[in-house]
Phi, psi and omega in degrees: 000137178305134181300323186290315178299315180301318182298317177296324177291314181303311182292333175294312177302314174308319182289321173300318181294327174302316183289324180298322179305317180285332188251343172248144179291131171243127182290157178286129186294155178290147182298309178288138176310147188214127177269104184284350184292142182193168177221161178260128174249134172286302184236107184284059176280163183304311182295327178288322174296314181299317180292324182296321179295313180298325180289298190280338176264337181057218178264336193249346185259172177214154170053057169273183193245148177230125176263124184236155179247127166251121178272156183297330177270017179230028179282059183264110187298320185287319179300318183278333175293319173300319175301304181303324176301313181296316169305318186295317178295331181261008173061052182237137172262125180274143174246112188260117170269126178278150174207148179274245176202153181295142169233090182077234179275353192243167165264140175302142176282130179289150180239160182301324180293348176288342192296326188287316185295322186293311186296317178300311183292318178294327181281345187276346181272155171271102189289162182290314180232174183298312174290122178264089192280126176227128168256126180280084171074206197212131172031069185292350168270021159252121182300323182285355170268356190218056176070009177107354189205133175294131182211096188295317182299312182296318178303309182303308180301315185294308190299314177299315186290323179285325184286314186293319180298312183297314178291322171290340178281320183199118180292352175287345178290127181255108195259133167232147174286173186294145169291143180256158170271103189283355181249008180290138177281170179271105188208072186287153354280352188283330178216166175208139175305137178301326183289317173303309176303316187289326179294320180291325185293319178297329177298331178284335192222020183052270179269001186068004183291340180290316182280330179286350171289345177243009183249132187249339179203177189244123169269121184244141171255079186270075183274142180280085176270173354289157175062022181059033192220009178297169173286147177284359173262002169299155177236156165097192178300142178079020174236180178284002176252016183313322177307327177293314168306312178302315180295317187290328178285326171305314180303318181290344177267002172103008178282113188254014178268137170285114190246121168294155189246135176238101183280092187276344174219138174188173175135162184255145180265124180288151181112314174284324176227159182286156177311315175295318178299318180295321177296314178293328177290327179285328179295317180291327174299308184291310184285311193265342188239288185300318184295331191268355185247115183291348180280336179278117180264329181208147171227117178245078182310147183262117010201154186298304192226111172214115194258021174207162169309150004271000190252010184303323180285351169269343183296137176278343186261142186279155194289127178050052177204157184268357182270167178233157182294164187302329179302323179305312190284333183288311181299314177304330182281338186296145176296141185244150177268145168277093179305152177224063182291157175280135176236149182284125185254124181201137186174188180216148172245111188246144177197159169228088189252160179295162183256346179230107177260178181238161187285165182041054180224161180236135180232129181261105178244180181220132173250161179247126174254126173245120189261122181236014185251218187246330192278164169261122180277111180211145179305316188294341173259019170094000185275140178211148173260134183213171177257157178264012179254094185307330187285342181253003188298331181278354182244007174239163171216129186243133176295146174299144178272139181226109169040061175268104186273165185303137180064027167253153170238131176223150173269147185225134181291142175218131174230148183217143182245144177246147178260252177275187178287146182210130193286321183208136177221147184220142182216139170234138182269132182237124176270121185233160180216115171067026180087355174261144182281141175258302184215152177247154166265168168297169180270133173269112172251131181214177169223161182247118187259169170298154179300136178272165176251154181230124173266135179249133176233128179205150170245170174234153178258135001252024197257004178108233193272141185279139177220152178120174181241028177251023179281158173225142177234133182234138175240127177247145181272180182298343182263007179069025167267134176294117178264335184201138182217138175218127175254162178076029174293135184266128172245119184241128177051040172079013180220140178221170186218127171248121175263160175059058181282118182263163170067020177249154177252137184288139178086008183241161192270132174232159171253115184258129184241133164256139183225154176210138176302132187087353182239142178294141176296148172241152184219147173220148174269145194207129171261117192286138177250160178287137181092233187273143172225159178213138181231126182247122179271153165292158181310135175285137185257122182279057182239037175234064186295322177276003174055039172256019174076009181213153181276131180219168177303321179297325171303314181297319176301314180290325181302319182274342183250355178237153179293145179256139180243112184291174178296000000 
């Protein structure tokens, strides 16, 4: 498009927006950044979800939107939980439109009694973000979407029952009425004008505020008509700004609630416009229209991949090809916002640490993080584990968090160094994100005691008591890590002494090993106490002639063929 012409159109749109700003109510934008880019999916397979993420998040964004349809005969918890988990990993927010199932040429008309099963199923899922976006069915001013006949009264009763049941079950359900066909004619019983439909809906509820007490947002099918080929700079009903007309009309009917807008269907039909023209229209729609209106929370054009009539000309993916039309790459290249949707944070930080440490020591410990919420705890998304004791921050080291997904448990390394003795110390662990606390642990209270000593008692086979200064002592913790090692330990008359044993915790179990070249190692388990400790070993056996620390046939042959030198 000629740049001057585009500038003229942009300025004209800005002028119109000025008047709309003063004559139509505009809600205050959300504090948290929001990525409005989205797409409508027909089949949420993993490869399709991946391509959707590449489209709506691009290189710079996060948490775009995906509109999905769940039919009543497809309420498989495992299937949809796996889909939600994939969306979570790809940082995509689902908008779920409910559907019944086909009956001949029509969709079965939903009934009030259907609400319970839907609510039970939807509430059984661990949703991707805190807001559980639900659209109650589809275009009820089309008879074939409502059992073959337009029926405002039935739609009102069903929608009220569903909305009320969802909100009473969990306030996090974000309920929207079905999107309407704003260009449908008044041709009952097959179709009804949206304005007429809404007036009759208001007759069921006077000002409509009864049902809108349970409705949180407005789902709009803002198609660029006529013929799905209108300009992105057109205004009013039957354009990509149809939602503006709808909100104003709802106000005229007495709806006093400010409704954020989710454009769950929109788009241009190829054939009416060239591939390049459609791509440019999408660029202008996102950049100059929807992104400029704080009421628009999401725009999910119809449809990423549809390989058959009647929606083949709306598909962003080429027919029988792995490639996509130009509009995909144009929209993908547009700058995106790093969205920050609220997620339910729930979980535990579990540990069982010793309560008595010793001075001048280092301890390598492990915590267990249990994620029971919605977010994935990962360093790259700003999550970190820290302590709330400023005085100890220079003495501790905590491992990075890496992809701890909901309902997963993972261990995190934690090390702490002690200096001098201390009668009492307290530490609480905090899972934080972006400076804010997510969850806290219980308090770990401990004290730091003087370094203990260790007396060694050992004999040798067959000559009696161990003597010499070539002994080595190693101490292992329950995870088989060496926490203390000392060479050149001197033994006299079968006894030796090591003072100032570091890195052991009082009251904890350790494996103490004594070694001497040419002899097989001996070990004993010992719970260290404050002060003096003593460990007695079984006699050392002189059967490690090759000095590899274990008994083998070679050791026995060498033992009987070479002179043996006792200790």
